[in-house]
C-alpha positions in Angstrom: 53.4 184.1 90.9 52.4 180.5 90.5 54.6 179.1 93.4 53.8 181.9 95.8 51.3 181.2 98.6 48.4 183.5 99.2 47.8 185.5 102.4 45.8 182.8 104.5 48.1 180.0 103.3 51.2 182.0 104.2 49.9 182.7 107.7 49.0 179.0 108.2 52.5 178.0 107.1 54.1 180.5 109.4 52.0 179.1 112.3 53.1 175.6 111.6 56.7 176.6 111.4 56.4 178.4 114.8 54.8 175.4 116.5 57.4 173.1 115.1 60.3 175.2 116.2 58.9 175.5 119.7 58.4 178.6 121.8 60.9 181.3 121.1 62.9 183.0 123.8 62.6 186.7 124.6 63.6 188.8 121.6 64.1 185.7 119.5 62.3 184.7 116.3 61.5 181.1 115.3 64.5 181.0 112.9 66.9 181.8 115.8 65.1 179.1 117.9 66.0 176.5 115.3 69.6 177.7 115.1 69.9 177.5 118.9 68.4 173.9 118.9 70.8 172.8 116.2 73.7 174.2 118.2 72.8 171.9 121.1 72.9 168.7 119.0 76.7 168.2 119.0 76.6 168.2 122.8 74.2 165.3 122.7 76.3 163.4 120.2 79.3 163.9 122.4 77.4 162.6 125.4 76.7 159.4 123.5 80.4 159.0 122.4 82.1 155.8 123.5 85.2 157.8 124.6 83.8 158.4 128.1 83.1 156.2 131.1 81.5 156.8 134.4 83.8 158.2 137.1 85.1 155.3 139.3 84.7 155.3 143.1 87.6 155.8 145.4 87.9 152.2 146.5 88.2 150.9 143.0 90.7 153.5 142.1 92.8 152.6 145.2 92.6 148.9 144.2 93.8 149.7 140.7 96.8 151.6 142.0 97.5 148.6 144.3 97.4 146.2 141.4 99.6 148.4 139.3 102.2 148.5 142.1 102.2 144.7 142.5 102.4 144.2 138.7 105.4 146.6 138.6 107.2 144.3 141.2 106.2 141.1 139.4 106.8 142.2 135.9 109.3 145.2 135.9 110.1 145.0 132.2 107.0 143.8 130.3 107.2 143.6 126.6 104.7 143.1 123.8 104.3 139.4 122.7 104.5 140.4 119.0 108.1 140.9 117.9 107.5 143.5 115.2 108.2 147.1 116.3 107.8 149.0 113.0 104.4 150.6 112.5 103.3 148.7 109.4 104.8 145.4 110.5 103.1 145.6 113.9 99.8 146.6 112.2 100.0 143.4 110.0 101.0 141.3 113.0 98.2 142.5 115.2 95.6 141.8 112.5 97.0 138.3 112.2 96.9 137.8 116.0 93.1 137.6 116.2 92.3 134.1 117.5 95.9 133.1 117.1 98.9 132.7 119.4 101.7 135.3 119.3 104.2 132.5 118.7 102.6 131.5 115.5 102.2 135.2 114.4 105.9 135.7 115.0 106.7 132.9 112.6 104.2 133.9 109.9 104.6 137.7 109.9 108.3 137.8 108.9 107.6 135.6 105.9 104.7 137.7 104.8 106.6 141.0 105.3 109.6 139.7 103.5 107.5 138.9 100.4 105.6 142.2 100.6 107.5 144.6 102.9 105.4 147.8 102.6 101.8 149.0 102.0 102.5 149.5 98.3 103.7 146.0 97.7 101.0 144.5 100.0 98.2 146.4 98.3 99.3 145.2 94.9 100.0 141.6 95.9 97.6 138.8 94.7 95.1 138.0 97.4 95.8 134.3 96.9 99.5 134.8 97.6 98.7 136.5 100.9 96.2 133.7 101.8 98.8 131.0 101.2 101.3 132.6 103.6 98.8 133.4 106.5 96.8 130.2 106.2 98.2 128.7 109.4 97.0 131.7 111.4 93.3 130.8 111.1 90.5 132.8 109.4 93.2 133.3 106.7 90.8 134.5 104.0 89.3 137.3 106.2 92.8 138.3 107.5 94.3 138.4 104.1 91.5 140.5 102.7 91.8 143.0 105.6 95.6 143.2 105.3 95.4 143.9 101.6 92.5 146.4 102.0 94.2 148.2 104.9 97.4 148.5 102.9 95.4 150.0 100.0 93.8 152.5 102.4 97.2 153.6 103.7 98.4 154.3 100.2 95.2 156.2 99.2 94.7 158.3 102.4 97.9 158.4 104.3 100.6 158.3 101.6 101.7 154.8 102.8 102.3 155.9 106.4 100.5 154.3 109.4 98.6 157.1 111.3 99.4 157.8 114.9 95.8 158.7 116.1 93.3 156.2 117.3 90.4 157.8 115.4 92.3 157.5 112.1 93.6 154.0 112.8 90.1 152.5 113.4 89.0 153.7 110.0 91.3 151.1 108.3 89.8 147.8 107.3 90.2 145.1 110.0 91.5 147.5 112.6 89.6 148.0 115.9 90.5 149.7 119.1 92.6 146.8 120.3 94.8 146.9 117.2 95.0 150.7 117.2 96.1 150.8 120.9 98.7 148.1 120.2 100.2 150.1 117.3 100.1 153.4 119.2 101.6 152.0 122.4 104.3 149.8 120.9 105.2 151.4 117.6 104.8 155.1 118.5 105.2 155.1 122.3 101.8 156.7 122.8 99.7 155.5 125.8 97.0 153.0 125.0 95.3 150.0 126.7 95.1 146.9 124.6 92.2 144.8 125.8 92.5 141.2 124.8 91.1 138.1 126.4 93.8 137.9 129.1 93.6 141.6 130.2 89.8 141.5 130.3 89.7 138.3 132.4 92.4 139.5 134.8 90.7 142.9 135.2 87.3 141.3 136.0 88.7 138.8 138.5 90.6 141.5 140.3 87.4 143.6 140.6 88.6 146.5 138.4 85.6 146.1 136.1 82.5 144.0 135.7 82.1 144.6 131.9 82.8 142.1 129.2 82.7 144.6 126.4 86.3 145.4 125.4 85.6 149.0 124.7 83.9 149.6 128.1 86.8 147.7 129.8 89.3 150.0 128.1 87.5 153.2 129.1 87.0 152.1 132.7 90.7 151.2 133.0 91.7 154.5 131.5 89.8 156.3 134.3 91.4 154.1 137.0 95.1 154.2 135.9 97.5 157.0 135.2 98.0 157.7 131.5 101.7 156.9 131.4 101.0 153.4 132.8 98.4 152.4 130.2 100.7 150.5 127.8 102.8 149.0 130.6 99.7 147.8 132.5 98.4 146.1 129.3 101.6 144.0 129.0 101.7 143.2 132.7 98.1 142.1 132.9 98.5 139.9 129.8 101.7 138.4 131.3 99.9 137.7 134.6 97.0 136.1 132.7 99.3 133.7 130.9 101.4 132.9 134.0 98.7 132.5 136.7 95.2 133.7 135.9 94.3 131.0 133.3 90.9 130.9 131.8 89.7 127.4 132.9 92.0 126.4 135.8 93.6 129.5 137.3 96.6 128.9 139.6 95.1 130.9 142.5 97.2 129.0 145.1 100.4 130.1 143.5 99.3 133.6 142.6 101.3 136.3 144.5 98.3 138.7 144.5 97.0 137.8 148.0 94.4 140.6 147.9 92.6 139.3 144.8 89.0 138.7 145.6 88.7 135.8 143.2 88.5 132.3 144.9 92.1 131.2 145.7 91.4 127.5 145.7 88.8 125.0 144.9 88.0 124.7 148.6 87.4 128.5 148.8 84.9 128.6 146.0 81.3 128.7 146.9 79.6 125.3 146.9 77.6 124.6 143.9 73.9 124.6 144.3 72.4 121.1 144.3 70.7 120.0 141.2 67.0 119.8 141.2 65.7 116.3 141.6 63.1 115.3 139.2 60.4 112.8 139.9 61.3 109.5 138.4 58.9 107.8 136.2 57.0 104.9 137.8 58.0 101.7 136.1 55.5 99.0 135.3 55.6 96.1 137.8 54.1 93.6 135.4 56.2 90.6 134.6 58.3 90.8 131.5 57.5 88.6 128.6 59.7 85.4 128.7 62.4 85.3 126.1 62.9 82.6 123.6 65.4 80.8 125.8 63.2 81.1 128.9 60.0 79.5 127.5 57.8 77.8 130.0 58.2 74.0 130.4 55.8 71.9 128.4 55.1 74.6 125.7 55.5 73.0 122.3 58.2 74.3 120.1 57.3 74.9 116.5 59.4 72.9 114.1 61.8 74.9 112.0 61.1 74.9 108.3 63.5 74.9 105.5 65.6 78.0 105.4 66.7 80.3 102.6 69.9 78.4 101.7 72.2 78.9 98.8 71.0 77.8 95.4 73.3 74.7 95.5 72.2 73.3 98.9 68.6 74.4 98.7 68.3 74.7 102.6 70.4 75.8 105.5 69.0 73.5 108.2 68.9 70.1 106.5 66.3 71.0 103.9 66.2 69.2 100.5 69.0 70.0 98.2 70.9 68.8 95.2 74.2 68.2 97.0 74.4 65.0 99.1 75.7 65.1 102.6 78.9 63.4 103.7 77.0 60.6 105.4 75.1 59.8 102.3 78.2 59.8 100.2 
């Protein structure tokens, strides 16, 4: 047959296949070796999955439980800053909350959801109409586009229902792990850690994590805290960040967490390293040139010539002109 290899060519091809597949095990042909190698590949992909974090040490875990106990005393009934509790309304509000205050979102979201109450109405709404309503939330074009696209995806894939699983939520346009955990924890009552700027800052200053990546912070905190406390801890850490642990000027002196390793006052902070002094340029010691007002005595002064006066006077400083002066008149 024209496509069939001859004897020597077939042997060479088999040798190349054997070398590529690697040495076969006892009683195993090269085809089984390739199958066994392919079976190991999912394990490697699972090892690289972001849903795992290194196991914490006992000291950090004890610190996390201590922080959780103190937060439970300080904030016994924490609540989400967003007022929406229905799944779709909370999904829309959380998308709007990016780089925006909860107070503004709580004013804008009801207006938007009153005009377009469900995923069907939102997906069919004109993009310009959504933009006009959410304009005051910042990044309004991107947020309006994501809200409209996410609503369309809900209609196409989930029959207009907001999914309950994190892996399904993050497939929606404009929805990340923060939004997904917020919807899961506050709309469905499922445990989730919502890592925003407040929670990340408080966790780092307390020594619970050193990461700045929100996904890594979320996974580390999940290993430190019991699952039933994930949502509650998120609200408590956010409340503490707003009350005491501010970004620029934290109120460490008034903070009730006396065990916090972060500097508790300006005096307790390590002294700033002195700035490096640079060698100043050597200025010239020669005498400066005398100005016009400080001319040496005896030096003749050049007489001033006629200036560029107006066409009527001809000169500005007494030059010849057509108009006579007052004295001559």
